[in-house]
Short mmCIF file of the C-alpha atoms (twelve columns), coordinates in Angstrom:
data_MODEL
# 
_entry.id   MODEL 
# 
loop_
_atom_site.group_PDB 
_atom_site.id 
_atom_site.type_symbol 
_atom_site.label_atom_id 
_atom_site.label_alt_id 
_atom_site.label_comp_id 
_atom_site.label_asym_id 
_atom_site.label_seq_id 
_atom_site.Cartn_x 
_atom_site.Cartn_y 
_atom_site.Cartn_z 
_atom_site.pdbx_PDB_model_num 
ATOM 1   C CA . UNK A 1   73.823 85.233 119.071 1 
ATOM 2   C CA . UNK A 2   71.520 82.179 119.602 1 
ATOM 3   C CA . UNK A 3   73.081 78.772 120.322 1 
ATOM 4   C CA . UNK A 4   72.312 75.617 118.361 1 
ATOM 5   C CA . UNK A 5   70.105 74.439 121.258 1 
ATOM 6   C CA . UNK A 6   68.154 77.704 121.316 1 
ATOM 7   C CA . UNK A 7   67.698 77.621 117.541 1 
ATOM 8   C CA . UNK A 8   66.367 74.043 117.779 1 
ATOM 9   C CA . UNK A 9   64.035 74.968 120.567 1 
ATOM 10  C CA . UNK A 10  62.568 77.839 118.418 1 
ATOM 11  C CA . UNK A 11  62.134 75.548 115.433 1 
ATOM 12  C CA . UNK A 12  60.368 72.918 117.550 1 
ATOM 13  C CA . UNK A 13  58.229 75.565 119.121 1 
ATOM 14  C CA . UNK A 14  57.204 76.845 115.607 1 
ATOM 15  C CA . UNK A 15  56.446 73.207 114.673 1 
ATOM 16  C CA . UNK A 16  54.299 72.751 117.787 1 
ATOM 17  C CA . UNK A 17  52.401 75.904 117.058 1 
ATOM 18  C CA . UNK A 18  51.523 74.627 113.611 1 
ATOM 19  C CA . UNK A 19  50.395 71.341 115.070 1 
ATOM 20  C CA . UNK A 20  48.138 73.071 117.629 1 
ATOM 21  C CA . UNK A 21  46.532 75.190 114.943 1 
ATOM 22  C CA . UNK A 22  45.785 72.078 112.860 1 
ATOM 23  C CA . UNK A 23  44.426 70.277 115.869 1 
ATOM 24  C CA . UNK A 24  41.919 72.987 116.961 1 
ATOM 25  C CA . UNK A 25  40.732 73.494 113.357 1 
ATOM 26  C CA . UNK A 26  40.034 69.744 113.051 1 
ATOM 27  C CA . UNK A 27  38.252 69.682 116.492 1 
ATOM 28  C CA . UNK A 28  36.167 72.610 115.358 1 
ATOM 29  C CA . UNK A 29  35.331 70.965 112.098 1 
ATOM 30  C CA . UNK A 30  34.328 67.736 113.775 1 
ATOM 31  C CA . UNK A 31  32.216 69.692 116.273 1 
ATOM 32  C CA . UNK A 32  30.369 71.430 113.495 1 
ATOM 33  C CA . UNK A 33  29.616 68.095 111.878 1 
ATOM 34  C CA . UNK A 34  28.512 66.459 115.064 1 
ATOM 35  C CA . UNK A 35  24.753 66.304 115.660 1 
ATOM 36  C CA . UNK A 36  24.806 65.083 119.182 1 
ATOM 37  C CA . UNK A 37  24.991 68.078 121.576 1 
ATOM 38  C CA . UNK A 38  26.984 66.539 124.432 1 
ATOM 39  C CA . UNK A 39  29.528 65.181 121.945 1 
ATOM 40  C CA . UNK A 40  29.745 68.576 120.285 1 
ATOM 41  C CA . UNK A 41  30.473 70.315 123.601 1 
ATOM 42  C CA . UNK A 42  33.347 67.949 124.281 1 
ATOM 43  C CA . UNK A 43  34.827 68.599 120.902 1 
ATOM 44  C CA . UNK A 44  34.475 72.323 121.235 1 
ATOM 45  C CA . UNK A 45  36.126 72.168 124.720 1 
ATOM 46  C CA . UNK A 46  39.039 70.231 123.232 1 
ATOM 47  C CA . UNK A 47  39.291 72.736 120.426 1 
ATOM 48  C CA . UNK A 48  39.426 75.724 122.839 1 
ATOM 49  C CA . UNK A 49  42.261 73.994 124.772 1 
ATOM 50  C CA . UNK A 50  44.271 73.508 121.545 1 
ATOM 51  C CA . UNK A 51  43.522 77.187 120.660 1 
ATOM 52  C CA . UNK A 52  44.837 78.247 123.986 1 
ATOM 53  C CA . UNK A 53  48.063 76.264 123.265 1 
ATOM 54  C CA . UNK A 54  48.324 78.216 119.957 1 
ATOM 55  C CA . UNK A 55  48.060 81.550 121.736 1 
ATOM 56  C CA . UNK A 56  50.605 80.574 124.387 1 
ATOM 57  C CA . UNK A 57  53.264 79.576 121.782 1 
ATOM 58  C CA . UNK A 58  52.592 82.597 119.600 1 
ATOM 59  C CA . UNK A 59  53.251 84.854 122.606 1 
ATOM 60  C CA . UNK A 60  56.358 82.944 123.584 1 
ATOM 61  C CA . UNK A 61  57.892 83.067 120.039 1 
ATOM 62  C CA . UNK A 62  57.341 86.837 120.101 1 
ATOM 63  C CA . UNK A 63  59.107 87.122 123.481 1 
ATOM 64  C CA . UNK A 64  62.078 85.165 122.015 1 
ATOM 65  C CA . UNK A 65  62.170 87.598 119.056 1 
ATOM 66  C CA . UNK A 66  61.517 84.619 116.668 1 
ATOM 67  C CA . UNK A 67  59.329 84.424 113.627 1 
ATOM 68  C CA . UNK A 68  55.695 83.453 114.141 1 
ATOM 69  C CA . UNK A 69  54.502 81.165 111.334 1 
ATOM 70  C CA . UNK A 70  51.681 82.854 109.355 1 
ATOM 71  C CA . UNK A 71  48.222 81.870 110.458 1 
ATOM 72  C CA . UNK A 72  46.953 80.483 107.199 1 
ATOM 73  C CA . UNK A 73  46.290 77.125 105.683 1 
ATOM 74  C CA . UNK A 74  47.473 75.627 102.389 1 
ATOM 75  C CA . UNK A 75  44.875 74.147 99.956  1 
ATOM 76  C CA . UNK A 76  46.274 70.682 100.741 1 
ATOM 77  C CA . UNK A 77  45.723 71.181 104.535 1 
ATOM 78  C CA . UNK A 78  42.089 72.249 103.939 1 
ATOM 79  C CA . UNK A 79  41.419 69.238 101.699 1 
ATOM 80  C CA . UNK A 80  43.012 66.958 104.176 1 
ATOM 81  C CA . UNK A 81  40.854 68.230 106.981 1 
ATOM 82  C CA . UNK A 82  37.754 67.990 104.949 1 
ATOM 83  C CA . UNK A 83  38.642 64.416 104.027 1 
ATOM 84  C CA . UNK A 84  39.141 63.490 107.613 1 
ATOM 85  C CA . UNK A 85  35.845 64.876 108.612 1 
ATOM 86  C CA . UNK A 86  34.069 63.135 105.754 1 
ATOM 87  C CA . UNK A 87  35.822 59.791 106.831 1 
ATOM 88  C CA . UNK A 88  33.773 59.817 109.979 1 
ATOM 89  C CA . UNK A 89  34.350 61.040 113.563 1 
ATOM 90  C CA . UNK A 90  35.553 57.627 114.704 1 
ATOM 91  C CA . UNK A 91  38.274 57.549 112.003 1 
ATOM 92  C CA . UNK A 92  39.231 61.219 112.491 1 
ATOM 93  C CA . UNK A 93  39.658 60.633 116.226 1 
ATOM 94  C CA . UNK A 94  42.084 57.778 115.539 1 
ATOM 95  C CA . UNK A 95  44.152 60.188 113.505 1 
ATOM 96  C CA . UNK A 96  43.896 62.719 116.312 1 
ATOM 97  C CA . UNK A 97  45.040 60.173 118.915 1 
ATOM 98  C CA . UNK A 98  48.090 59.431 116.720 1 
ATOM 99  C CA . UNK A 99  48.843 63.195 116.376 1 
ATOM 100 C CA . UNK A 100 48.346 63.837 120.146 1 
ATOM 101 C CA . UNK A 101 50.969 61.112 120.870 1 
ATOM 102 C CA . UNK A 102 53.417 62.692 118.449 1 
ATOM 103 C CA . UNK A 103 52.795 66.119 120.013 1 
ATOM 104 C CA . UNK A 104 53.310 64.724 123.466 1 
ATOM 105 C CA . UNK A 105 56.730 63.296 122.385 1 
ATOM 106 C CA . UNK A 106 57.744 66.603 120.786 1 
ATOM 107 C CA . UNK A 107 56.933 68.451 124.111 1 
ATOM 108 C CA . UNK A 108 58.926 65.942 126.075 1 
ATOM 109 C CA . UNK A 109 61.942 66.509 123.803 1 
ATOM 110 C CA . UNK A 110 61.613 70.326 124.029 1 
ATOM 111 C CA . UNK A 111 61.383 70.237 127.699 1 
ATOM 112 C CA . UNK A 112 64.876 68.836 127.794 1 
ATOM 113 C CA . UNK A 113 66.365 71.779 125.875 1 
ATOM 114 C CA . UNK A 114 64.026 74.518 127.137 1 
ATOM 115 C CA . UNK A 115 65.903 77.757 127.771 1 
ATOM 116 C CA . UNK A 116 64.211 78.487 131.121 1 
ATOM 117 C CA . UNK A 117 62.366 76.882 133.987 1 
ATOM 118 C CA . UNK A 118 59.172 78.787 133.020 1 
ATOM 119 C CA . UNK A 119 59.334 77.049 129.584 1 
ATOM 120 C CA . UNK A 120 59.717 73.699 131.134 1 
ATOM 121 C CA . UNK A 121 56.697 74.157 133.333 1 
ATOM 122 C CA . UNK A 122 54.579 75.355 130.436 1 
ATOM 123 C CA . UNK A 123 55.816 72.444 128.200 1 
ATOM 124 C CA . UNK A 124 54.991 69.869 130.970 1 
ATOM 125 C CA . UNK A 125 51.503 71.396 131.360 1 
ATOM 126 C CA . UNK A 126 50.714 71.322 127.693 1 
ATOM 127 C CA . UNK A 127 52.188 67.803 127.360 1 
ATOM 128 C CA . UNK A 128 49.793 66.528 130.003 1 
ATOM 129 C CA . UNK A 129 46.837 68.169 128.280 1 
ATOM 130 C CA . UNK A 130 47.944 66.512 124.948 1 
ATOM 131 C CA . UNK A 131 48.135 63.129 126.633 1 
ATOM 132 C CA . UNK A 132 44.674 63.725 128.159 1 
ATOM 133 C CA . UNK A 133 43.284 64.551 124.633 1 
ATOM 134 C CA . UNK A 134 44.863 61.351 123.339 1 
ATOM 135 C CA . UNK A 135 43.205 59.308 126.064 1 
ATOM 136 C CA . UNK A 136 39.851 61.009 125.460 1 
ATOM 137 C CA . UNK A 137 40.039 60.156 121.718 1 
ATOM 138 C CA . UNK A 138 41.050 56.600 122.522 1 
ATOM 139 C CA . UNK A 139 38.201 56.071 124.960 1 
ATOM 140 C CA . UNK A 140 35.635 57.432 122.563 1 
ATOM 141 C CA . UNK A 141 36.735 55.104 119.736 1 
ATOM 142 C CA . UNK A 142 37.372 52.074 121.909 1 
ATOM 143 C CA . UNK A 143 34.571 51.846 124.448 1 
ATOM 144 C CA . UNK A 144 31.072 53.101 125.353 1 
ATOM 145 C CA . UNK A 145 31.089 54.893 128.775 1 
ATOM 146 C CA . UNK A 146 28.319 54.027 131.272 1 
ATOM 147 C CA . UNK A 147 26.500 56.848 132.990 1 
ATOM 148 C CA . UNK A 148 25.789 56.734 136.674 1 
ATOM 149 C CA . UNK A 149 21.963 57.023 136.683 1 
ATOM 150 C CA . UNK A 150 19.880 54.246 135.141 1 
ATOM 151 C CA . UNK A 151 18.211 56.608 132.554 1 
ATOM 152 C CA . UNK A 152 21.591 57.809 131.549 1 
ATOM 153 C CA . UNK A 153 22.766 54.238 131.310 1 
ATOM 154 C CA . UNK A 154 19.787 53.456 129.140 1 
ATOM 155 C CA . UNK A 155 20.458 56.329 126.792 1 
ATOM 156 C CA . UNK A 156 24.093 55.390 126.490 1 
ATOM 157 C CA . UNK A 157 23.549 51.741 125.888 1 
ATOM 158 C CA . UNK A 158 20.954 52.433 123.236 1 
ATOM 159 C CA . UNK A 159 23.726 54.283 121.419 1 
ATOM 160 C CA . UNK A 160 21.565 57.064 120.247 1 
ATOM 161 C CA . UNK A 161 24.569 59.143 119.278 1 
ATOM 162 C CA . UNK A 162 25.374 57.280 116.085 1 
ATOM 163 C CA . UNK A 163 29.005 57.950 116.951 1 
ATOM 164 C CA . UNK A 164 30.786 54.992 115.572 1 
ATOM 165 C CA . UNK A 165 30.965 54.519 111.807 1 
ATOM 166 C CA . UNK A 166 32.634 52.028 109.632 1 
ATOM 167 C CA . UNK A 167 36.316 52.829 109.161 1 
ATOM 168 C CA . UNK A 168 36.767 55.499 106.458 1 
ATOM 169 C CA . UNK A 169 33.074 55.420 105.242 1 
ATOM 170 C CA . UNK A 170 32.624 56.405 101.590 1 
ATOM 171 C CA . UNK A 171 36.011 58.187 101.595 1 
ATOM 172 C CA . UNK A 172 37.733 54.893 102.140 1 
ATOM 173 C CA . UNK A 173 35.776 53.326 99.253  1 
ATOM 174 C CA . UNK A 174 36.604 56.127 96.934  1 
ATOM 175 C CA . UNK A 175 40.321 55.928 97.677  1 
ATOM 176 C CA . UNK A 176 40.293 52.165 97.090  1 
ATOM 177 C CA . UNK A 177 38.284 52.670 93.844  1 
ATOM 178 C CA . UNK A 178 40.713 55.399 92.550  1 
ATOM 179 C CA . UNK A 179 43.793 53.235 93.359  1 
ATOM 180 C CA . UNK A 180 42.219 50.215 91.602  1 
ATOM 181 C CA . UNK A 181 41.277 52.221 88.472  1 
ATOM 182 C CA . UNK A 182 44.629 54.022 88.260  1 
ATOM 183 C CA . UNK A 183 46.648 50.922 88.653  1 
ATOM 184 C CA . UNK A 184 44.742 48.709 86.240  1 
ATOM 185 C CA . UNK A 185 44.410 51.281 83.424  1 
ATOM 186 C CA . UNK A 186 47.977 52.520 83.928  1 
ATOM 187 C CA . UNK A 187 49.065 48.981 83.202  1 
ATOM 188 C CA . UNK A 188 46.911 48.716 80.115  1 
ATOM 189 C CA . UNK A 189 48.018 52.060 78.718  1 
ATOM 190 C CA . UNK A 190 51.737 51.188 79.371  1 
ATOM 191 C CA . UNK A 191 51.355 47.908 77.661  1 
ATOM 192 C CA . UNK A 192 49.546 49.218 74.559  1 
ATOM 193 C CA . UNK A 193 51.871 52.208 74.358  1 
ATOM 194 C CA . UNK A 194 54.868 49.882 74.395  1 
ATOM 195 C CA . UNK A 195 53.419 47.818 71.606  1 
ATOM 196 C CA . UNK A 196 52.423 50.688 69.484  1 
ATOM 197 C CA . UNK A 197 55.140 53.281 70.288  1 
ATOM 198 C CA . UNK A 198 52.454 55.490 71.817  1 
ATOM 199 C CA . UNK A 199 49.969 55.296 68.971  1 
ATOM 200 C CA . UNK A 200 47.315 57.746 70.127  1 
ATOM 201 C CA . UNK A 201 44.108 55.961 68.847  1 
ATOM 202 C CA . UNK A 202 45.021 52.442 69.980  1 
ATOM 203 C CA . UNK A 203 46.012 53.640 73.488  1 
ATOM 204 C CA . UNK A 204 42.898 55.777 73.795  1 
ATOM 205 C CA . UNK A 205 40.538 52.943 72.777  1 
ATOM 206 C CA . UNK A 206 42.295 50.496 75.095  1 
ATOM 207 C CA . UNK A 207 42.465 52.955 77.955  1 
ATOM 208 C CA . UNK A 208 38.791 54.104 77.695  1 
ATOM 209 C CA . UNK A 209 37.626 50.372 77.409  1 
ATOM 210 C CA . UNK A 210 39.731 49.607 80.402  1 
ATOM 211 C CA . UNK A 211 38.315 52.602 82.362  1 
ATOM 212 C CA . UNK A 212 34.645 51.653 81.569  1 
ATOM 213 C CA . UNK A 213 35.217 47.909 82.452  1 
ATOM 214 C CA . UNK A 214 37.103 48.767 85.682  1 
ATOM 215 C CA . UNK A 215 34.501 51.298 86.813  1 
ATOM 216 C CA . UNK A 216 31.536 49.024 86.109  1 
ATOM 217 C CA . UNK A 217 33.257 46.088 87.637  1 
ATOM 218 C CA . UNK A 218 34.141 47.934 90.826  1 
ATOM 219 C CA . UNK A 219 30.712 49.536 91.066  1 
ATOM 220 C CA . UNK A 220 28.746 46.319 90.578  1 
ATOM 221 C CA . UNK A 221 31.203 44.449 92.919  1 
ATOM 222 C CA . UNK A 222 30.709 47.132 95.621  1 
ATOM 223 C CA . UNK A 223 26.888 47.053 95.244  1 
ATOM 224 C CA . UNK A 224 26.671 43.272 95.522  1 
ATOM 225 C CA . UNK A 225 29.035 42.939 98.387  1 
ATOM 226 C CA . UNK A 226 27.377 45.733 100.326 1 
ATOM 227 C CA . UNK A 227 23.932 44.383 99.509  1 
ATOM 228 C CA . UNK A 228 25.001 40.911 100.661 1 
ATOM 229 C CA . UNK A 229 26.476 42.287 103.856 1 
ATOM 230 C CA . UNK A 230 23.213 44.149 104.616 1 
ATOM 231 C CA . UNK A 231 21.104 41.140 103.904 1 
ATOM 232 C CA . UNK A 232 23.212 39.014 106.269 1 
ATOM 233 C CA . UNK A 233 22.842 41.652 108.992 1 
ATOM 234 C CA . UNK A 234 19.081 41.899 108.364 1 
ATOM 235 C CA . UNK A 235 18.802 38.116 108.719 1 
ATOM 236 C CA . UNK A 236 20.550 38.190 112.009 1 
ATOM 237 C CA . UNK A 237 18.324 40.886 113.274 1 
ATOM 238 C CA . UNK A 238 15.255 38.886 112.174 1 
ATOM 239 C CA . UNK A 239 16.604 35.858 114.043 1 
ATOM 240 C CA . UNK A 240 17.133 37.909 117.149 1 
ATOM 241 C CA . UNK A 241 13.499 39.304 116.751 1 
ATOM 242 C CA . UNK A 242 12.121 35.757 116.731 1 
ATOM 243 C CA . UNK A 243 14.132 34.820 119.784 1 
ATOM 244 C CA . UNK A 244 12.849 37.865 121.609 1 
ATOM 245 C CA . UNK A 245 9.312  36.918 120.873 1 
ATOM 246 C CA . UNK A 246 9.595  33.300 121.745 1 
ATOM 247 C CA . UNK A 247 11.990 33.497 124.820 1 
ATOM 248 C CA . UNK A 248 11.586 36.896 126.330 1 
ATOM 249 C CA . UNK A 249 12.571 35.851 129.849 1 
ATOM 250 C CA . UNK A 250 15.922 34.360 128.679 1 
ATOM 251 C CA . UNK A 251 16.670 37.389 126.466 1 
ATOM 252 C CA . UNK A 252 15.985 39.795 129.433 1 
ATOM 253 C CA . UNK A 253 18.273 37.716 131.590 1 
ATOM 254 C CA . UNK A 254 20.887 37.731 128.902 1 
ATOM 255 C CA . UNK A 255 20.707 41.504 128.541 1 
ATOM 256 C CA . UNK A 256 21.020 42.003 132.314 1 
ATOM 257 C CA . UNK A 257 24.207 39.908 132.238 1 
ATOM 258 C CA . UNK A 258 25.665 42.033 129.435 1 
ATOM 259 C CA . UNK A 259 25.172 45.136 131.617 1 
ATOM 260 C CA . UNK A 260 26.667 43.381 134.651 1 
ATOM 261 C CA . UNK A 261 29.766 42.489 132.571 1 
ATOM 262 C CA . UNK A 262 30.085 46.236 131.763 1 
ATOM 263 C CA . UNK A 263 30.277 46.970 135.507 1 
ATOM 264 C CA . UNK A 264 26.562 47.858 136.170 1 
ATOM 265 C CA . UNK A 265 25.311 46.552 139.622 1 
ATOM 266 C CA . UNK A 266 22.987 43.554 139.321 1 
ATOM 267 C CA . UNK A 267 19.950 45.418 140.669 1 
ATOM 268 C CA . UNK A 268 20.477 48.340 138.258 1 
ATOM 269 C CA . UNK A 269 21.145 45.982 135.390 1 
ATOM 270 C CA . UNK A 270 17.941 44.202 136.007 1 
ATOM 271 C CA . UNK A 271 16.049 47.501 136.165 1 
ATOM 272 C CA . UNK A 272 17.595 48.571 132.772 1 
ATOM 273 C CA . UNK A 273 16.686 45.163 131.196 1 
ATOM 274 C CA . UNK A 274 13.053 45.495 132.421 1 
ATOM 275 C CA . UNK A 275 12.758 49.021 131.125 1 
ATOM 276 C CA . UNK A 276 14.013 48.065 127.756 1 
ATOM 277 C CA . UNK A 277 11.692 45.075 127.470 1 
ATOM 278 C CA . UNK A 278 8.780  47.324 128.188 1 
ATOM 279 C CA . UNK A 279 9.726  48.892 124.851 1 
ATOM 280 C CA . UNK A 280 10.123 45.889 122.425 1 
ATOM 281 C CA . UNK A 281 11.645 47.943 119.572 1 
ATOM 282 C CA . UNK A 282 14.287 49.441 121.894 1 
ATOM 283 C CA . UNK A 283 14.969 46.023 123.415 1 
ATOM 284 C CA . UNK A 284 15.604 44.584 119.965 1 
ATOM 285 C CA . UNK A 285 17.910 47.408 118.994 1 
ATOM 286 C CA . UNK A 286 19.894 46.885 122.221 1 
ATOM 287 C CA . UNK A 287 20.065 43.104 121.951 1 
ATOM 288 C CA . UNK A 288 21.258 43.341 118.331 1 
ATOM 289 C CA . UNK A 289 23.870 45.917 119.327 1 
ATOM 290 C CA . UNK A 290 25.103 44.045 122.365 1 
ATOM 291 C CA . UNK A 291 25.099 40.540 121.017 1 
ATOM 292 C CA . UNK A 292 25.931 41.086 117.311 1 
ATOM 293 C CA . UNK A 293 27.583 44.543 117.346 1 
ATOM 294 C CA . UNK A 294 25.087 45.743 114.755 1 
ATOM 295 C CA . UNK A 295 22.967 48.817 114.303 1 
ATOM 296 C CA . UNK A 296 20.582 49.572 111.507 1 
ATOM 297 C CA . UNK A 297 21.851 53.171 111.525 1 
ATOM 298 C CA . UNK A 298 25.260 52.101 110.463 1 
ATOM 299 C CA . UNK A 299 24.139 49.513 107.782 1 
ATOM 300 C CA . UNK A 300 26.018 50.409 104.531 1 
ATOM 301 C CA . UNK A 301 24.075 51.784 101.603 1 
ATOM 302 C CA . UNK A 302 24.540 49.605 98.573  1 
ATOM 303 C CA . UNK A 303 23.761 52.287 96.078  1 
ATOM 304 C CA . UNK A 304 26.100 54.788 97.831  1 
ATOM 305 C CA . UNK A 305 28.914 52.188 97.705  1 
ATOM 306 C CA . UNK A 306 28.296 51.467 94.056  1 
ATOM 307 C CA . UNK A 307 28.222 55.148 93.069  1 
ATOM 308 C CA . UNK A 308 31.356 55.942 95.133  1 
ATOM 309 C CA . UNK A 309 33.268 52.918 93.708  1 
ATOM 310 C CA . UNK A 310 32.222 53.581 90.126  1 
ATOM 311 C CA . UNK A 311 33.050 57.317 89.946  1 
ATOM 312 C CA . UNK A 312 36.314 57.045 91.998  1 
ATOM 313 C CA . UNK A 313 37.513 54.106 89.797  1 
ATOM 314 C CA . UNK A 314 36.580 56.015 86.581  1 
ATOM 315 C CA . UNK A 315 38.497 59.045 87.853  1 
ATOM 316 C CA . UNK A 316 41.651 57.015 88.721  1 
ATOM 317 C CA . UNK A 317 41.463 55.204 85.497  1 
ATOM 318 C CA . UNK A 318 41.129 58.312 83.398  1 
ATOM 319 C CA . UNK A 319 44.369 59.929 84.544  1 
ATOM 320 C CA . UNK A 320 46.809 57.783 82.475  1 
ATOM 321 C CA . UNK A 321 45.009 58.357 79.234  1 
ATOM 322 C CA . UNK A 322 44.630 62.204 79.486  1 
ATOM 323 C CA . UNK A 323 47.760 62.933 77.495  1 
ATOM 324 C CA . UNK A 324 46.744 60.824 74.592  1 
ATOM 325 C CA . UNK A 325 43.745 63.066 73.850  1 
ATOM 326 C CA . UNK A 326 46.219 65.776 72.909  1 
ATOM 327 C CA . UNK A 327 49.483 64.248 71.846  1 
ATOM 328 C CA . UNK A 328 50.847 60.831 70.713  1 
ATOM 329 C CA . UNK A 329 54.167 58.952 70.562  1 
ATOM 330 C CA . UNK A 330 56.880 59.107 73.172  1 
ATOM 331 C CA . UNK A 331 55.909 62.599 74.459  1 
ATOM 332 C CA . UNK A 332 52.450 61.186 75.366  1 
ATOM 333 C CA . UNK A 333 54.015 58.112 76.976  1 
ATOM 334 C CA . UNK A 334 56.399 60.222 79.096  1 
ATOM 335 C CA . UNK A 335 53.637 62.650 80.083  1 
ATOM 336 C CA . UNK A 336 51.332 59.689 80.979  1 
ATOM 337 C CA . UNK A 337 54.016 58.073 83.046  1 
ATOM 338 C CA . UNK A 338 54.706 61.341 84.882  1 
ATOM 339 C CA . UNK A 339 51.145 62.253 85.874  1 
ATOM 340 C CA . UNK A 340 50.343 58.670 86.720  1 
ATOM 341 C CA . UNK A 341 53.395 58.449 88.989  1 
ATOM 342 C CA . UNK A 342 52.379 61.660 90.737  1 
ATOM 343 C CA . UNK A 343 48.701 60.354 91.023  1 
ATOM 344 C CA . UNK A 344 50.013 57.051 92.594  1 
ATOM 345 C CA . UNK A 345 51.906 59.054 95.171  1 
ATOM 346 C CA . UNK A 346 48.870 61.211 96.025  1 
ATOM 347 C CA . UNK A 347 46.419 58.343 96.293  1 
ATOM 348 C CA . UNK A 348 48.958 56.413 98.382  1 
ATOM 349 C CA . UNK A 349 49.216 59.423 100.746 1 
ATOM 350 C CA . UNK A 350 45.405 59.711 100.837 1 
ATOM 351 C CA . UNK A 351 45.249 56.121 102.120 1 
ATOM 352 C CA . UNK A 352 46.584 57.238 105.397 1 
ATOM 353 C CA . UNK A 353 43.179 58.867 106.159 1 
ATOM 354 C CA . UNK A 354 42.118 55.306 106.856 1 
ATOM 355 C CA . UNK A 355 45.325 53.452 107.633 1 
ATOM 356 C CA . UNK A 356 46.932 56.154 109.829 1 
ATOM 357 C CA . UNK A 357 50.484 55.395 108.377 1 
ATOM 358 C CA . UNK A 358 52.967 57.990 107.243 1 
ATOM 359 C CA . UNK A 359 51.755 59.777 104.106 1 
ATOM 360 C CA . UNK A 360 55.285 59.923 102.683 1 
ATOM 361 C CA . UNK A 361 55.930 56.242 103.182 1 
ATOM 362 C CA . UNK A 362 52.525 55.164 101.846 1 
ATOM 363 C CA . UNK A 363 52.757 57.487 98.883  1 
ATOM 364 C CA . UNK A 364 56.232 56.353 97.882  1 
ATOM 365 C CA . UNK A 365 55.300 52.710 98.306  1 
ATOM 366 C CA . UNK A 366 52.326 53.039 95.966  1 
ATOM 367 C CA . UNK A 367 54.406 55.160 93.561  1 
ATOM 368 C CA . UNK A 368 57.148 52.385 93.296  1 
ATOM 369 C CA . UNK A 369 54.530 49.667 92.848  1 
ATOM 370 C CA . UNK A 370 52.828 51.661 90.125  1 
ATOM 371 C CA . UNK A 371 56.040 52.297 88.281  1 
ATOM 372 C CA . UNK A 372 57.057 48.607 88.536  1 
ATOM 373 C CA . UNK A 373 53.745 47.519 87.151  1 
ATOM 374 C CA . UNK A 374 53.991 50.067 84.300  1 
ATOM 375 C CA . UNK A 375 57.577 49.054 83.467  1 
ATOM 376 C CA . UNK A 376 56.650 45.414 83.387  1 
ATOM 377 C CA . UNK A 377 53.582 45.884 81.085  1 
ATOM 378 C CA . UNK A 378 55.529 48.361 78.897  1 
ATOM 379 C CA . UNK A 379 58.177 45.787 78.403  1 
ATOM 380 C CA . UNK A 380 55.680 43.097 77.578  1 
ATOM 381 C CA . UNK A 381 54.128 45.577 75.087  1 
ATOM 382 C CA . UNK A 382 57.495 46.191 73.431  1 
ATOM 383 C CA . UNK A 383 58.051 42.439 73.128  1 
ATOM 384 C CA . UNK A 384 54.712 41.751 71.575  1 
ATOM 385 C CA . UNK A 385 54.935 44.742 69.365  1 
ATOM 386 C CA . UNK A 386 58.223 43.530 67.936  1 
ATOM 387 C CA . UNK A 387 56.907 40.067 67.479  1 
ATOM 388 C CA . UNK A 388 53.893 41.438 65.521  1 
ATOM 389 C CA . UNK A 389 56.075 43.138 63.009  1 
# 
């Protein structure tokens, strides 16, 4: 007969096993998407370590005569991993850093209730590896390491890896668009439904008009703001190019100082600056990156932003009006409220791909806000509908 402490240890071990499986699958997916060979090797190495943890906990559960969770993923888990990979390696590593910290805390708790000294030793070893993984992820997303030899430094500083991307990428834009479309059209549908008691044609017309207006507004807004951002960045690069041509000595000294601030010895910093200025294009890229934090590789694409915003907004906006294609009256209102509430929760949870917050908390928060908005507009619709009679 197992004690409560032994039961808790087994449950925590099963939870840890599932976390390790999710981690190595994500590392493998990121490695497959990474084009830079050194980066890919690091990700694969981390994935193999997590896979070894999986094997260790599987064996231990069998020794304890406990159930080993089945090695399969749900559709939601597959989608979530794909979304994380699509959101960019930088953003995915932030989520990994958070997960590794949670995993380290879990192992610390398990170590206190471990049934044997061997378990405590194993847990401490794995905990240290989890903490190391978290530090690796943090270093990758927060700083650029400097290699020892000058050519290695040069390659690193030029940032050829294209590692850092804007937070969330097009996934973030899509989530924002879906949220905006759902919220605005859910309010329109609720208001018109309240005024007409769910009259199918009126709600459909208002909903479709709202969907079209929201999608076009979001798409055009995304295009113009992204285009403006790109134009500002290009203007900054043009200014830097003029300074490079008119004051090359000053710019070379400035670049050398940047490297010295990063910890590169003065002589090596001067050598790096001279090498770069022998290649004007590379010198410009480096100056722009160091002084302005810009890279032409990471410039947002205005058309991609517009397409992502338009389609995602239309998708979110279409959800509340779906029932009114098939039914009308109060059954349609109730169905619309139900699916829109669920959609609010799902989109709120999806936001955590970018924010890193709790999916449950974020989903519930958005669901409550959406319901509040719908109740207000439905009440206004009832009021105006009564006044019109």
